[in-house]
C-alpha positions in Angstrom: 87.8 14.8 -11.5 89.3 18.3 -12.0 89.4 19.6 -15.5 91.7 22.4 -16.7 88.7 24.8 -16.6 88.1 23.9 -12.9 91.7 24.7 -11.8 92.3 27.6 -9.5 95.3 29.7 -8.6 95.8 27.4 -5.6 96.6 24.6 -8.0 99.4 26.5 -9.7 102.9 25.2 -9.3 105.6 27.7 -8.0 107.3 27.9 -11.4 103.9 28.8 -13.1 103.5 31.7 -10.6 107.0 32.8 -11.3 106.4 32.8 -15.0 103.2 34.7 -14.6 104.5 37.5 -12.5 108.2 37.5 -13.6 109.7 38.3 -10.1 112.9 36.9 -8.8 112.4 33.2 -8.1 114.3 33.2 -4.8 111.9 35.9 -3.5 108.7 34.2 -4.7 109.7 30.8 -3.4 110.2 32.4 0.0 106.9 34.2 0.0 105.0 31.0 -1.2 106.5 29.2 1.8 105.9 31.9 4.4 102.6 33.5 3.1 101.0 30.7 1.1 100.0 30.5 -2.6 96.6 32.4 -2.4 98.0 35.4 -0.5 101.1 35.6 -2.7 99.0 35.6 -5.9 96.6 38.2 -4.5 99.5 40.4 -3.4 101.3 40.3 -6.7 98.1 40.9 -8.6 97.3 43.9 -6.4 100.8 45.3 -6.8 100.0 46.0 -10.5 97.0 48.2 -9.8 96.7 51.9 -8.7 95.8 52.5 -5.1 92.2 52.9 -4.1 92.7 56.3 -2.6 95.2 59.0 -1.5 95.4 59.8 2.2 95.5 63.5 2.8 96.5 64.8 6.2 95.0 68.2 6.9 97.4 70.7 8.4 94.9 72.2 10.8 97.3 74.9 11.9 96.7 76.4 8.4 93.2 75.4 7.4 90.3 73.7 9.1 89.1 70.2 7.9 85.8 71.2 6.4 87.3 74.1 4.4 89.8 71.8 2.7 87.2 69.2 2.1 85.0 71.9 0.4 87.9 72.9 -1.8 88.4 69.3 -3.0 84.6 69.0 -3.6 84.6 72.3 -5.5 87.3 70.9 -7.7 85.2 67.8 -8.4 87.5 65.4 -6.6 85.8 62.4 -5.0 86.8 63.2 -1.4 85.5 62.3 2.0 86.4 62.2 5.6 88.3 59.1 6.6 86.1 56.7 8.5 88.7 56.3 11.3 90.6 59.5 11.6 89.3 63.1 12.0 92.3 64.8 10.3 92.5 62.6 7.2 90.7 63.1 3.9 90.5 60.2 1.5 90.7 61.3 -2.2 89.5 58.5 -4.4 91.5 57.3 -7.4 89.3 56.4 -10.4 89.8 53.5 -12.8 89.2 53.4 -16.6 88.1 50.4 -18.6 89.3 49.7 -22.1 87.0 48.5 -24.9 87.7 45.8 -27.5 88.8 48.3 -30.1 91.4 49.7 -27.8 92.6 46.3 -26.9 93.2 45.5 -30.6 95.5 48.5 -31.2 99.2 48.1 -32.0 101.1 47.2 -28.8 103.8 48.8 -26.8 105.0 46.7 -23.8 106.7 48.4 -21.0 109.0 47.3 -18.1 107.8 46.7 -14.6 109.5 49.8 -13.1 107.5 52.2 -15.4 104.2 50.4 -15.1 103.0 52.5 -12.1 103.6 55.9 -13.6 102.3 55.0 -17.1 99.1 53.5 -15.6 98.6 56.8 -13.9 99.1 58.9 -17.0 102.8 59.5 -17.5 104.0 59.3 -21.1 106.0 56.3 -22.4 109.7 56.8 -22.6 111.6 54.8 -25.2 113.9 53.4 -22.5 110.8 51.9 -20.8 109.8 49.8 -23.9 110.6 46.1 -24.0 108.6 45.0 -27.0 106.5 46.6 -29.8 104.2 45.8 -32.8 104.7 47.7 -36.0 103.2 51.3 -35.9 104.0 54.7 -37.3 104.3 58.1 -35.7 100.8 59.5 -35.1 99.2 56.0 -34.7 97.0 55.2 -31.7 98.6 52.4 -29.7 97.8 50.4 -26.6 100.3 50.2 -23.7 100.5 46.9 -21.9 102.4 46.0 -18.7 105.0 43.3 -18.3 102.5 40.5 -18.1 100.2 41.7 -20.9 97.4 43.8 -19.2 96.5 47.0 -21.0 97.2 50.0 -18.8 97.0 53.0 -21.2 96.3 54.2 -24.7 98.5 56.7 -26.4 99.6 58.4 -29.6 102.9 57.2 -31.0 105.6 59.9 -31.3 108.0 57.8 -33.3 108.1 54.9 -35.7 108.2 51.5 -34.0 111.6 50.8 -35.4 113.0 53.9 -33.7 112.3 52.4 -30.3 115.4 50.3 -30.7 117.6 53.4 -30.8 119.4 54.2 -27.6 118.3 57.8 -27.8 116.1 58.8 -24.9 112.8 60.2 -26.2 109.0 60.0 -25.7 107.7 56.9 -27.5 104.0 57.6 -26.9 101.9 60.4 -25.4 99.2 59.0 -23.1 95.6 60.0 -23.9 93.9 57.5 -21.6 95.3 55.7 -18.6 94.1 53.0 -16.3 94.2 55.2 -13.2 92.6 58.6 -12.9 94.8 60.3 -10.2 94.1 63.9 -9.1 97.4 65.9 -9.3 97.1 67.1 -5.7 100.7 68.3 -5.4 100.1 70.7 -8.3 97.3 72.5 -6.3 98.0 75.9 -4.8 96.6 74.7 -1.4 99.3 72.0 -1.4 102.0 74.6 -2.2 100.7 76.7 0.7 101.2 73.8 3.1 97.5 73.1 3.8 97.9 69.4 3.6 100.4 66.5 3.4 100.1 63.2 1.5 101.0 60.2 3.6 100.7 56.4 3.4 98.4 54.5 5.8 101.6 53.2 7.5 102.9 56.7 8.1 99.6 57.9 9.5 99.2 54.9 11.8 102.8 55.1 12.9 102.4 58.7 14.1 99.1 57.9 15.7 100.5 54.9 17.5 102.5 56.9 20.0 101.6 59.1 22.9 103.4 62.5 22.5 104.1 64.7 25.5 105.1 68.4 25.6 108.4 67.6 27.1 109.4 65.0 24.5 112.5 65.3 22.3 111.7 63.5 19.1 114.0 61.7 16.6 112.7 60.8 13.1 114.8 58.5 11.0 112.9 57.8 7.7 113.4 57.8 4.0 110.6 60.2 3.2 110.8 63.9 2.4 109.8 65.0 5.8 106.1 64.0 5.8 106.2 62.1 9.1 108.2 64.9 10.8 105.9 67.6 9.5 102.8 65.6 10.7 104.4 65.2 14.2 105.2 68.9 14.3 101.6 69.8 13.4 100.1 67.5 16.1 102.4 68.9 18.7 101.8 72.5 17.7 105.5 73.0 16.8 106.4 72.9 20.5 108.4 69.6 20.6 111.9 69.6 19.2 112.1 67.2 16.2 115.4 66.0 14.7 115.0 64.6 11.2 117.9 62.4 9.9 118.3 62.3 6.1 120.6 60.0 4.2 121.6 62.0 1.2 121.6 65.3 -0.7 118.4 64.6 -2.6 116.5 63.8 0.5 117.9 66.9 2.2 116.7 69.1 -0.6 113.2 67.6 -0.5 113.0 67.9 3.3 113.9 71.5 3.2 111.2 72.2 0.6 108.7 70.3 2.7 109.5 72.1 5.9 109.4 75.5 4.1 106.0 74.6 2.5 104.4 73.6 5.8 106.2 76.3 7.9 107.2 73.7 10.5 109.2 75.5 13.2 110.3 72.6 15.3 112.3 70.5 12.9 116.1 70.5 12.5 117.6 68.4 9.7 120.9 66.4 10.0 122.3 64.8 6.9 124.0 61.6 8.0 123.7 57.8 7.3 121.6 56.4 10.0 124.2 54.1 11.4 126.9 56.8 11.4 124.6 59.1 13.3 123.8 56.5 15.9 127.5 55.7 16.5 128.4 59.4 17.2 128.6 60.8 20.7 125.2 62.1 21.8 125.0 64.9 24.3 121.3 65.3 23.3 119.1 62.3 24.0 115.7 61.4 22.6 112.6 60.2 24.4 110.6 59.3 21.3 111.9 57.7 18.0 110.1 57.1 14.7 112.3 54.7 12.8 111.8 53.6 9.2 115.1 52.0 8.1 115.8 51.5 4.4 113.6 48.6 3.4 112.3 46.8 0.3 109.0 48.7 0.1 107.3 45.5 -1.1 104.0 46.7 0.4 103.9 49.8 -1.9 101.3 49.5 -4.7 101.4 49.1 -7.6 104.8 47.5 -7.9 108.4 47.2 -6.6 111.8 46.7 -8.1 112.4 43.6 -10.2 116.0 43.7 -9.0 114.9 42.5 -5.5 115.9 38.9 -4.7 116.5 37.0 -1.5 120.2 37.8 -1.3 119.5 41.6 -1.6 116.7 41.3 1.0 119.1 39.6 3.4 121.5 42.5 3.1 118.7 45.0 3.7 117.5 43.0 6.8 121.0 42.8 8.2 121.5 46.5 7.9 118.1 47.1 9.6 119.1 44.9 12.6 122.4 46.8 13.0 120.5 50.1 13.1 118.1 48.7 15.7 120.9 47.3 17.8 122.7 50.7 18.0 119.6 52.8 18.5 119.9 52.8 22.3 123.0 55.0 22.1 120.9 58.2 21.7 118.0 57.3 23.9 116.8 58.4 27.4 115.7 55.5 29.7 112.2 54.4 28.9 112.3 56.0 25.5 109.5 54.8 23.1 110.3 53.6 19.6 107.9 53.2 16.7 109.5 50.9 14.1 107.8 50.8 10.7 108.5 49.5 7.2 106.6 49.5 3.9 107.4 45.9 3.5 105.4 42.6 3.4 108.5 40.4 4.0 108.8 38.6 7.3 112.5 39.2 7.6 112.0 43.0 7.7 109.0 42.8 9.9 108.3 39.9 12.3 111.9 38.6 12.3 113.2 42.2 12.8 110.9 42.5 15.8 112.2 39.2 17.2 115.7 40.7 17.0 114.6 43.8 18.8 113.1 41.8 21.7 116.2 39.6 21.9 118.2 42.6 23.2 118.3 42.9 26.9 117.7 46.7 26.7 114.5 46.6 24.6 111.0 45.4 25.4 107.6 45.6 23.8 105.4 48.6 24.3 101.7 49.4 24.0 100.0 51.4 21.3 97.9 54.4 22.0 94.3 53.9 23.0 93.2 55.0 19.5 95.2 52.2 17.9 94.3 49.6 20.5 90.6 50.2 19.8 91.3 49.5 16.1 92.9 46.3 17.1 90.0 45.3 19.4 87.6 45.9 16.5 89.7 43.8 14.2 90.2 46.8 11.9 94.0 46.6 12.4 95.7 43.3 13.3 98.9 41.5 13.7 99.9 38.9 11.2 99.3 35.3 12.2 102.5 33.4 11.2 103.8 29.9 12.1 104.8 29.6 15.7 108.5 29.1 14.8 108.5 32.6 13.1 107.6 34.2 16.4 110.0 32.3 18.5 109.2 33.1 22.2 107.5 36.4 21.5 104.0 35.4 20.2 102.2 37.4 22.9 104.3 40.5 22.3 103.6 40.3 18.5 99.9 40.3 19.1 99.9 43.3 21.4 102.7 45.4 19.9 102.6 45.0 16.2 100.3 45.9 13.3 100.4 44.5 9.8 98.7 46.7 7.2 97.7 44.4 4.4 97.9 46.1 1.0 95.5 43.5 -0.5 92.8 44.3 2.1 93.3 48.1 2.1 93.7 48.5 -1.7 96.4 50.9 -0.7 100.0 50.9 0.4 100.7 48.5 3.2 103.3 48.0 5.8 104.3 47.0 9.3 104.4 48.8 12.6 106.0 47.6 15.9 106.2 49.3 19.3 109.1 48.9 21.7 110.9 50.8 24.4 114.4 51.2 25.8 114.7 50.2 29.4 118.0 49.1 30.9 117.5 46.0 33.1 118.1 46.4 36.8 121.4 44.9 37.9 119.6 42.8 40.4 117.4 41.2 37.7 118.3 37.6 36.9 
């Protein structure tokens, strides 16, 4: 007979899991059905914690690998060569523990959206606070996340009653946080363009594609130019790269990134993705890196509490429309790397099914480097029920990678390879 003390997470009912993690019920019910109870709980627990490490891509056109590693070590960072890639340095993120005295301090509870930054040392803004105990300005307080875990200790800047005011102000200055993150972007070597910071998904997406000197490359992604800069560095700034940005803020960030890294091969076009694709294209592209707007549910530590199944369906529909129209700007046999920072099947496996359902797209192979990682079971496709894959089970195994944020203790995501190839008119 099972007693309450013998129960496990697998015994929890869906409503208990929803109450524990406070995410949209429609989304969690979907994940519980598709991914199972154990994985969903592990995922949501992981999404509250800082990443295990930061992936630093060495810009070897400006500095050699060992010199940058020496700089990090001189600064007392816990840095080491990545076990898989010779141009990536892993910089470890440390974790603090909190003692019983700190756990008994007056409490400030913060919302989900601010948990990440506060856990990594950012001060508490009054607009982040959802609940407080009584305290006075100058008191030491504990900061807890939306489900009650202590993530920081700080000094109160205001009286607890003042938190209810609508005035935006600092409620507490952090003196100790859960995560100890090196401020790499503040370093002079970063400002000089000696390295970029990328997610594992971004790194693997770039490394998944053969790049040739004659390629004309299109990058459609929501980052500040990290992927485009990495491609430019790997191709010695000799391949033309067009980077499509969606808005003014991304345009400003991309210009700063390109100026910092001194990338000479990148031109920037500000345009919504779908609008760009529907224009007349005198210039065609032989290689595409596509990260459409996505839920970013594989990004640790957390994602937006506003995400529900209805919003996810809107996102997935927009992604499929972008994929459908991508052929308009491609050469025959163009290769496409599709990637998201999402764990959701509709943005990943179902999107790939949609790709392969088009007569002008077919699956493509990864580079030998990535294929070796697949053979060694370091990188793998996600094994889902047969009905999810439809008729494309084999293609999913050979042309997709699922980067599990739970297993990597880092940001996760999904990568799929396909190519544009018009069918011969004689084909049946």
